[in-house]
VOBA-1610 file (N, C-alpha, C; in pm, whole numbers, padded with zeros to 5 digits, always signed):
BEGIN
Met+23905-13827-07399Met+23920-13867-07526Met+23874-13772-07645Ser+23765-13716-07622Ser+23691-13629-07713Ser+23617-13532-07659Gly+23575-13459-07743Gly+23530-13324-07688Gly+23354-13374-07732Phe+23329-13459-07781Phe+23224-13518-07865Phe+23133-13621-07746Gln+23002-13569-07696Gln+22942-13656-07598Gln+22861-13752-07679Val+22863-13870-07640Val+22757-13985-07674Val+22625-13974-07586Thr+22528-13967-07665Thr+22392-13988-07587Thr+22335-14098-07625Pro+22235-14123-07561Pro+22162-14247-07623Pro+22098-14242-07802Lys+22052-14105-07761Lys+21989-14060-07920Lys+22088-14036-08040Asn+22214-13964-08004Asn+22283-14004-08134Asn+22341-14082-08134Leu+22356-14174-08055Leu+22422-14320-08087Leu+22324-14409-08155Ile+22181-14432-08109Ile+22078-14487-08179Ile+22080-14431-08329Leu+22054-14311-08341Leu+22045-14241-08461Leu+22165-14264-08578Gly+22288-14255-08513Gly+22458-14277-08585Gly+22415-14414-08640Val+22377-14515-08540Val+22402-14674-08608Val+22319-14697-08735Met+22210-14656-08682Met+22101-14677-08762Met+22125-14616-08904Gln+22164-14477-08920Gln+22201-14411-09049Gln+22308-14474-09148Ala+22385-14517-09051Ala+22525-14584-09106Ala+22477-14733-09170Gly+22423-14795-09095Gly+22367-14940-09145Gly+22287-14941-09313Lys+22362-15073-09364Lys+22261-15096-09482Lys+22115-15151-09490Val+22119-15231-09371Val+21993-15308-09341Val+21874-15199-09325Asn+21737-15284-09343Asn+21649-15183-09381Asn+21598-15189-09216Ser+21616-15273-09119Ser+21556-15233-09034Ser+21646-15251-08889Val+21636-15269-08777Val+21748-15326-08647Val+21656-15374-08556Pro+21663-15490-08490Pro+21599-15527-08401Pro+21663-15443-08235Ile+21580-15437-08144Ile+21591-15371-08032Ile+21699-15438-07965Lys+21736-15595-07964Lys+21811-15634-07901Lys+21963-15586-07929Ile+22000-15601-08082Ile+22124-15542-08140Ile+22122-15390-08075Leu+22064-15316-08078Leu+22064-15174-08051Leu+22108-15189-07906Ala+22043-15271-07815Ala+22073-15262-07676Ala+22190-15292-07692Gln+22262-15394-07717Gln+22430-15412-07719Gln+22530-15336-07786Val+22489-15231-07886Val+22572-15131-07876Val+22535-15016-07779Gly+22469-15035-07689Gly+22445-14953-07612Gly+22508-14954-07478Glu+22519-15106-07452Glu+22604-15163-07362Glu+22724-15137-07335Leu+22817-15120-07456Leu+22934-15069-07505Leu+22965-14959-07451Phe+22854-14842-07460Phe+22904-14726-07424Phe+22838-14676-07287Gly+22820-14784-07234Gly+22771-14714-07050Gly+22593-14742-07037Phe+22519-14751-07135Phe+22383-14714-07143Phe+22316-14854-07122Ser+22240-14867-07005Ser+22150-14980-06964Ser+22065-15021-07073Ser+22018-15136-07124Ser+21903-15173-07202Ser+21801-15088-07176Asn+21745-15045-07065Asn+21624-14994-07056Asn+21621-14859-07122Thr+21759-14786-07070Thr+21789-14628-07138Thr+21782-14647-07270Ile+21799-14736-07359Ile+21807-14746-07485Ile+21666-14778-07531Arg+21612-14859-07480Arg+21462-14912-07526Arg+21385-14752-07503Val+21393-14683-07378Val+21343-14555-07320Val+21352-14423-07486Asn+21477-14428-07498Asn+21507-14335-07616Asn+21443-14362-07711Val+21467-14517-07766Val+21392-14574-07884Val+21215-14548-07881Ala+21197-14539-07769Ala+21049-14490-07762Ala+21012-14390-07782Arg+21081-14266-07737Arg+21080-14120-07753Arg+21095-14096-07891Leu+21179-14189-07960Leu+21219-14143-08114Leu+21120-14166-08176Leu+21034-14306-08138Leu+20914-14354-08215Leu+20798-14232-08178Ser+20798-14178-08060Ser+20693-14094-08052Ser+20714-13963-08132Ala+20853-13920-08135Ala+20890-13781-08216Ala+20860-13797-08379Gly+20825-13929-08374Gly+20807-13995-08575Gly+20954-13995-08656Ile+21056-13983-08556Ile+21193-13992-08611Ile+21212-14152-08653Leu+21141-14286-08574Leu+21191-14385-08565Leu+21037-14448-08638Glu+21031-14552-08706Glu+20917-14661-08733Glu+20939-14800-08715Ser+20830-14880-08625Ser+20893-15004-08611Ser+20770-15121-08659Asp+20812-15210-08678Asp+20722-15266-08752Asp+20682-15446-08674Glu+20614-15523-08699Glu+20514-15622-08609Glu+20634-15677-08566Arg+20745-15699-08595Arg+20894-15798-08512Arg+20923-15727-08421Gly+20919-15574-08379Gly+20995-15517-08319Gly+21113-15462-08354Phe+21127-15468-08494Phe+21275-15382-08580Phe+21226-15286-08585Tyr+21286-15168-08586Tyr+21317-15049-08572Tyr+21367-14999-08710His+21352-14888-08776His+21440-14823-08880His+21363-14654-08855Ile+21484-14571-08961Ile+21468-14462-08962Ile+21341-14382-09038Arg+21259-14308-09025Arg+21153-14288-09104Arg+21186-14274-09213Ser+21265-14110-09214Ser+21307-14061-09327Ser+21467-14061-09372Gln+21541-14095-09444Gln+21686-14069-09447Gln+21711-13932-09564Asp+21576-13879-09577Asp+21555-13777-09662Asp+21546-13641-09542Asn+21663-13602-09497Asn+21629-13463-09394Asn+21751-13400-09385Pro+21744-13294-09335Pro+21881-13214-09375Pro+22010-13271-09283Leu+21958-13281-09160Leu+22078-13325-09107Leu+22139-13467-09136Ser+22083-13545-09202Ser+22167-13641-09272Ser+22232-13588-09363Gln+22195-13499-09449Gln+22253-13450-09571Gln+22405-13402-09529Leu+22374-13291-09382Leu+22486-13253-09356Leu+22609-13314-09332Val+22552-13434-09249Val+22660-13559-09244Val+22729-13624-09310Asp+22622-13652-09434Asp+22690-13734-09523Asp+22795-13657-09627Glu+22759-13529-09622Glu+22835-13452-09740Glu+22954-13399-09687Trp+23002-13453-09582Trp+23154-13394-09563Trp+23248-13473-09636His+23195-13600-09688His+23293-13674-09784His+23337-13621-09881Leu+23285-13501-09964Leu+23261-13411-10026Leu+23360-13347-10038Gly+23408-13297-09916Gly+23532-13212-09886Gly+23533-13095-09972Glu+23628-13043-10078Glu+23624-12894-10108Glu+23540-12890-10201Gly+23460-13021-10270Gly+23354-13026-10372Gly+23280-12920-10339Arg+23234-12916-10206Arg+23096-12832-10143Arg+23139-12688-10215Arg+23202-12653-10269Arg+23254-12511-10270Arg+23295-12475-10415Lys+23234-12355-10446Lys+23334-12312-10608Lys+23378-12153-10563Ser+23448-12129-10696Ser+23504-12007-10677Ser+23451-11927-10607Trp+23480-11806-10576Trp+23424-11670-10509Trp+23446-11569-10611Lys+23316-11521-10612Lys+23320-11356-10697Lys+23247-11266-10622Gln+23351-11269-10507Gln+23311-11149-10367Gln+23164-11107-10372Glu+23097-11195-10391Glu+22951-11209-10334Glu+22916-11224-10177Trp+22843-11186-10149Trp+22796-11233-10026Trp+22625-11280-10038Leu+22605-11440-09950Leu+22475-11447-09931Leu+22415-11393-09807Val+22296-11318-09819Val+22280-11237-09704Val+22136-11325-09668Cys+22116-11310-09540Cys+21969-11327-09461Cys+21924-11235-09404Leu+21811-11174-09368Leu+21755-11090-09286Leu+21648-11164-09211Leu+21643-11135-09091Leu+21564-11232-09006Leu+21463-11120-08950Pro+21341-11156-08959Pro+21207-11061-08916Pro+21174-11100-08763Asp+21116-10988-08705Asp+21042-10988-08568Asp+21119-11040-08467Lys+21195-10935-08421Lys+21289-10974-08306Lys+21214-11047-08178Arg+21110-10980-08184Arg+20997-11010-08039Arg+21009-11174-08030Asn+21033-11266-08115Asn+20968-11418-08153Asn+21107-11443-08099Gln+21165-11455-07970Gln+21265-11519-07935Gln+21327-11650-07941Lys+21201-11713-07936Lys+21244-11875-07973Lys+21283-11893-08135Gly+21213-11809-08242Gly+21216-11829-08337Gly+21367-11800-08385Gln+21386-11675-08351Gln+21506-11595-08343Gln+21623-11722-08309Asn+21631-11769-08211Asn+21711-11881-08166Asn+21691-11994-08278Thr+21620-12032-08298Thr+21657-12138-08398Thr+21678-12105-08522Ser+21630-12002-08586Ser+21678-11945-08684Ser+21881-11931-08688Gln+21918-11869-08581Gln+22042-11854-08559Gln+22144-11969-08556Lys+22089-12093-08506Lys+22134-12202-08485Lys+22153-12255-08638Ala+22026-12281-08697Ala+22011-12317-08830Ala+22143-12234-08951Leu+22140-12129-08934Leu+22184-12040-08993Leu+22338-12036-08978Ser+22369-12070-08826Ser+22537-12133-08809Ser+22564-12285-08867Phe+22515-12337-08893Phe+22482-12490-08978Phe+22574-12451-09109Leu+22528-12369-09179Leu+22580-12310-09310Leu+22718-12225-09279Gly+22741-12176-09159Gly+22897-12113-09166Gly+22855-11931-09180Phe+22714-11926-09159Phe+22670-11784-09128Phe+22666-11696-09020Lys+22743-11590-09033Lys+22755-11536-08915Lys+22679-11356-08870Ser+22671-11356-08791Ser+22615-11232-08750Ser+22661-11091-08773Ala+22636-11056-08879Ala+22688-10889-08919Ala+22614-10805-08818Thr+22504-10799-08824Thr+22404-10693-08716Thr+22345-10792-08645Ala+22240-10752-08565Ala+22096-10827-08502Ala+22028-10876-08570Ala+22016-10796-08693Ala+21885-10877-08779Ala+21979-10952-08934Met+22091-10936-08975Met+22147-10982-09079Met+22290-11056-09074Trp+22252-11195-09123Trp+22377-11278-09120Trp+22391-11307-09256Val+22536-11319-09279Val+22576-11306-09393Val+22714-11456-09404Arg+22746-11522-09539Arg+22849-11556-09568Arg+22907-11537-09699Pro+23026-11601-09739Pro+23079-11575-09873Pro+22986-11666-09952Asn+22922-11610-10082Asn+22861-11663-10148Asn+22936-11802-10232Asn+23029-11889-10167Asn+23097-11961-10242Asn+23057-12095-10227Leu+22950-12153-10197Leu+22912-12247-10195Leu+22810-12351-10329His+22878-12482-10357His+22812-12519-10483His+22641-12511-10460Leu+22620-12518-10355Leu+22460-12537-10297Leu+22413-12358-10332Asp+22354-12330-10416Asp+22319-12198-10464Asp+22220-12100-10351Arg+22157-11990-10371Arg+22098-11884-10325Arg+21962-12006-10276Tyr+21922-12048-10377Tyr+21796-12107-10341Tyr+21799-12251-10253Gly+21910-12319-10296Gly+21909-12455-10258Gly+21947-12422-10068Cys+22011-12307-10083Cys+22049-12288-09909Cys+21923-12261-09871Glu+21839-12181-09884Glu+21707-12111-09829Glu+21644-12205-09826Lys+21608-12290-09955Lys+21517-12462-09908Lys+21579-12518-09760Leu+21732-12557-09803Leu+21799-12614-09660Leu+21777-12577-09543Leu+21797-12401-09539Leu+21782-12357-09401Leu+21628-12365-09363Glu+21535-12338-09449Glu+21414-12354-09379Glu+21362-12500-09345Gln+21418-12633-09404Gln+21417-12751-09362Gln+21470-12766-09191Leu+21592-12648-09147Leu+21676-12665-09043Leu+21612-12561-08958Gly+21473-12497-08974Gly+21451-12428-08916Gly+21452-12247-08909Val+21483-12203-09039Val+21474-12074-09036Val+21371-12025-09018Met+21300-11917-08946Met+21194-11903-08932Met+21125-11816-09049Glu+20965-11853-09083Glu+20889-11795-09197Glu+20911-11635-09194Gly+20957-11596-09308Gly+20952-11427-09320Gly+21116-11374-09374Ala+21200-11485-09340Ala+21362-11441-09353Ala+21350-11429-09490Thr+21454-11338-09534Thr+21450-11285-09667Thr+21614-11311-09677Phe+21604-11376-09808Phe+21777-11431-09850Phe+21774-11333-09970Phe+21901-11309-09986Phe+21944-11245-10121Phe+22106-11243-10154Val+22136-11217-10272Val+22289-11249-10300Val+22317-11077-10322Ala+22436-11028-10268Ala+22497-10896-10272Ala+22627-10891-10276Ser+22676-10783-10318Ser+22821-10691-10351Ser+22872-10586-10293Asp+22746-10492-10325Asp+22767-10370-10331Asp+22789-10321-10161Phe+22887-10352-10092Phe+22915-10316-09956Phe+23016-10214-09969Glu+23051-10132-09828Glu+23137-10071-09810Glu+23283-10137-09820Pro+23355-10095-09856Pro+23505-10216-09839Pro+23566-10206-09701Lys+23524-10095-09601Lys+23596-10113-09491Lys+23481-10227-09394Arg+23361-10269-09423Arg+23284-10343-09370Arg+23337-10484-09395Leu+23338-10508-09534Leu+23395-10623-09621Leu+23485-10702-09526Glu+23633-10582-09503Glu+23711-10625-09455Glu+23712-10616-09341Gln+23640-10602-09246Gln+23596-10629-09097Gln+23497-10765-09082Trp+23445-10803-09171Trp+23397-10963-09229Trp+23482-11046-09235Ser+23563-11009-09328Ser+23655-11114-09355Ser+23764-11143-09253Lys+23816-11045-09160Lys+23908-11064-09069Lys+23845-11143-08931Phe+23738-11098-08931Phe+23667-11113-08768Phe+23554-11202-08728Leu+23438-11233-08845Leu+23343-11269-08841Leu+23388-11441-08754Trp+23495-11494-08871Trp+23496-11651-08852Trp+23641-11674-08786Pro+23641-11765-08681Pro+23766-11814-08608Pro+23858-11863-08675Ile+23931-11799-08804Ile+23977-11859-08896Ile+24098-11939-08808Asp+24191-11864-08739Asp+24305-11941-08664Asp+24235-12041-08560Asp+24164-12028-08491Asp+24132-12138-08439Asp+24104-12265-08491Leu+24025-12220-08630Leu+23956-12328-08678Leu+24109-12460-08775Gln+24168-12335-08760Gln+24372-12428-08840Gln+24410-12480-08714Arg+24359-12455-08626Arg+24432-12543-08520Arg+24394-12659-08476Lys+24249-12638-08484Lys+24137-12746-08491Lys+24197-12844-08580Tyr+24197-12803-08704Tyr+24176-12928-08811Tyr+24327-12990-08803Gln+24444-12899-08743Gln+24599-12992-08719Gln+24557-13073-08625Ala+24469-13003-08520Ala+24474-13079-08366Ala+24410-13229-08396Leu+24316-13206-08490Leu+24230-13344-08471Leu+24284-13434-08590Gly+24358-13390-08669Gly+24423-13488-08776Gly+24515-13591-08694Glu+24593-13515-08628Glu+24686-13587-08542Glu+24604-13660-08456Lys+24480-13646-08360Lys+24417-13738-08306Lys+24385-13897-08390Leu+24368-13848-08535Leu+24295-13933-08587Leu+24419-14019-08625Arg+24554-13983-08663Arg+24668-14083-08685Arg+24705-14151-08570Tyr+24690-14103-08444Tyr+24714-14136-08314Tyr+24626-14292-08279Ser+24490-14264-08318Ser+24393-14336-08254Ser+24427-14430-08406Lys+24440-14432-08539Lys+24417-14534-08602Lys+24547-14650-08577Gln+24632-14609-08486Gln+24756-14667-08466Gln+24722-14745-08323Arg+24609-14664-08241Arg+24597-14741-08132Arg+24501-14860-08142Ile+24381-14860-08233Ile+24274-14921-08263Ile+24322-15065-08332Lys+24447-15072-08369Lys+24509-15167-08433Lys+24529-15264-08302Lys+24558-15219-08161Lys+24612-15312-08063Lys+24474-15321-07939Leu+24357-15234-07988Leu+24260-15232-07887Leu+24189-15339-07904Pro+24135-15408-07790Pro+24014-15501-07797Pro+23876-15442-07878Ile+23844-15554-07961Ile+23737-15511-08063Ile+23625-15411-07988Asp+23591-15413-07894Asp+23468-15360-07785Asp+23526-15202-07794Gln+23645-15173-07759Gln+23694-15019-07693Gln+23728-14985-07847Ala+23739-15034-07939Ala+23778-14997-08083Ala+23651-14932-08153Val+23567-15011-08096Val+23387-14994-08164Val+23384-14836-08068Val+23387-14871-07999Val+23347-14704-07890Val+23433-14569-07950Glu+23589-14614-07977Glu+23657-14489-08004Glu+23623-14418-08128Thr+23615-14534-08215Thr+23625-14506-08371Thr+23462-14390-08391Phe+23360-14428-08328Phe+23225-14359-08315Phe+23276-14210-08252Val+23352-14253-08103Val+23330-14084-08071Val+23441-14027-08132Ile+23582-14061-08159Ile+23682-13936-08257Ile+23637-13935-08385Gly+23548-14023-08432Gly+23508-13996-08580Gly+23391-13899-08565Ser+23271-13890-08482Ser+23195-13783-08430Ser+23235-13664-08424Glu+23339-13690-08350Glu+23403-13533-08285Glu+23472-13472-08445Val+23548-13522-08552Val+23578-13477-08674Val+23491-13462-08756Val+23375-13516-08765Val+23248-13484-08866Val+23222-13368-08794Asn+23193-13344-08631Asn+23106-13219-08629Asn+23179-13124-08664Leu+23334-13109-08695Leu+23382-13025-08751Leu+23366-13003-08882Leu+23389-13106-08975Leu+23374-13108-09107Leu+23239-13080-09174Ala+23155-13135-09105Ala+23011-13102-09173Ala+22972-12971-09197Ile+22969-12935-09075Ile+22918-12774-09048Ile+23058-12665-09060Asp+23125-12718-09135Asp+23265-12622-09148Asp+23176-12516-09233Pro+23268-12359-09219Pro+23205-12260-09276Pro+23259-12243-09404Leu+23376-12342-09473Leu+23365-12361-09625Leu+23445-12233-09670Leu+23513-12154-09624Leu+23576-11977-09667Leu+23623-12034-09754Pro+23644-11919-09846Pro+23704-11922-09960Pro+23853-11899-09937Asp+23922-11923-10035Asp+24062-11946-10040Asp+24139-11778-10021Glu+24041-11679-10072Glu+24079-11554-10069Glu+24104-11494-09890Met+24025-11624-09825Met+24007-11570-09669Met+24066-11671-09594Met+24058-11791-09634Met+24194-11889-09528Met+24198-12002-09625Thr+24314-12056-09630Thr+24394-12151-09677Thr+24300-12280-09639Ala+24293-12340-09758Ala+24199-12493-09736Ala+24299-12618-09703Lys+24419-12586-09684Lys+24511-12724-09713Lys+24537-12802-09572Tyr+24493-12744-09466Tyr+24430-12835-09312Tyr+24300-12893-09349Arg+24235-12818-09359Arg+24070-12890-09378Arg+24133-13011-09494Glu+24146-12967-09580Glu+24175-13099-09671Glu+24241-13220-09678Ala+24356-13157-09556Ala+24456-13264-09517Ala+24368-13348-09377Leu+24288-13283-09309Leu+24178-13352-09211Leu+24052-13404-09321Thr+24021-13394-09389Thr+23920-13481-09476Thr+23992-13582-09552Gln+24095-13582-09601Gln+24159-13738-09638Gln+24185-13840-09514Glu+24233-13760-09409Glu+24286-13837-09293Glu+24132-13930-09224Met+24040-13838-09222Met+23901-13871-09238Met+23847-13992-09288Lys+23866-13997-09427Lys+23834-14096-09530Lys+23921-14210-09475Thr+24012-14240-09439Thr+24080-14333-09391Thr+24030-14402-09271Tyr+24028-14311-09211Tyr+23945-14363-09064Tyr+23802-14416-09064Asp+23739-14356-09162Asp+23593-14415-09201Asp+23618-14547-09244Ala+23681-14556-09313Ala+23713-14725-09371Ala+23768-14770-09252Leu+23822-14766-09162Leu+23875-14844-09071Leu+23816-14871-08959Gly+23681-14737-08930Gly+23566-14753-08827Gly+23487-14842-08867Lys+23442-14858-09010Lys+23327-14949-09123Lys+23358-15063-09081Ser+23548-15120-09086Ser+23584-15269-09072Ser+23556-15315-08959Val+23572-15194-08846Val+23575-15249-08689Val+23425-15252-08643Trp+23331-15201-08704Trp+23207-15192-08689Trp+23146-15342-08706Asn+23161-15372-08835Asn+23134-15484-08913Asn+23178-15595-08851Glu+23290-15603-08763Glu+23353-15728-08742Glu+23269-15755-08601Lys+23225-15661-08547Lys+23174-15663-08445Lys+22995-15680-08431Phe+22952-15621-08554Phe+22812-15612-08550Phe+22774-15641-08723Gly+22840-15746-08753Gly+22840-15737-08915Gly+22656-15735-08962Glu+22589-15808-08876Glu+22442-15786-08911Glu+22386-15668-08939Leu+22448-15587-08899Leu+22425-15467-08958Leu+22475-15396-09059Asp+22554-15447-09146Asp+22605-15433-09241Asp+22631-15279-09253Met+22745-15247-09198Met+22758-15089-09205Met+22829-15038-09344Gly+22732-14928-09449Gly+22822-14913-09522Gly+22922-14786-09480Val+22919-14704-09396Val+23025-14621-09382Val+23018-14638-09216Ser+23150-14570-09143Ser+23165-14577-08996Ser+23060-14507-08918Pro+22982-14556-08843Pro+22898-14482-08793Pro+22919-14351-08685Val+22912-14221-08720Val+22897-14092-08647Val+22786-14014-08628His+22788-13909-08515His+22643-13859-08539His+22705-13733-08494Leu+22598-13601-08510Leu+22623-13437-08495Leu+22577-13430-08335Met+22646-13381-08298Met+22597-13311-08192Met+22490-13190-08168Leu+22480-13158-08286Leu+22379-13070-08293Leu+22232-13102-08313Val+22206-13232-08312Val+22078-13281-08306Val+22045-13267-08158Glu+22099-13249-08068Glu+22078-13274-07913Glu+21971-13096-07866
//
């Protein structure tokens, strides 16, 4: 049905981030897990691991809540709703990150993954770049990337004085523009088809489908490179964002019908990038 793989961890976090209630009993988490094929014991084990990792907290009643909603991954998930509002006009400037110490392979891998979340691409082994067209300014990007795990000692700056040939190569070849456009269109069609299916599905199946397909789309939109119009038309991404907003409302109603006690503010989704 989807390229998004549901795990007990991302299911638990997706549900708990979407609900308005302050805490959730393990009984409800186990009921949700069963719809996705996870045993009650599997859910309990994963809740215990999230507790040990400091991601969840519990109270004396056996209710659980996320320790802090103020985390960078939640920010990436939430901000897909802003759509093109995450961009600003491009002044032909580039945001550059220089990574230190190639010998620290673990730090390099974590840094590169974090940079990819904000649409950076590797121009050289040590230099990662992206158009400086995000509403988040250089200092905001630097702070967010540090939270996401970019290694200490990374250097960030804005520059524009690059060779024209190099800039042309970056614009044409660093980002998979054609592939992105095809994905926007294909996922838009998947959302439209799913919206019609859900009207006829039993509620349990509808709960599962909205989480899986919604998460697949959010995985694309949340960490989209948001390239400027000079490099790629935004019309297909804009269309997908609007489709997802209506799908989000549908998913919210489905989940509230099944699990009203969770009082969903949005349809539960989560990013594969946390795994």
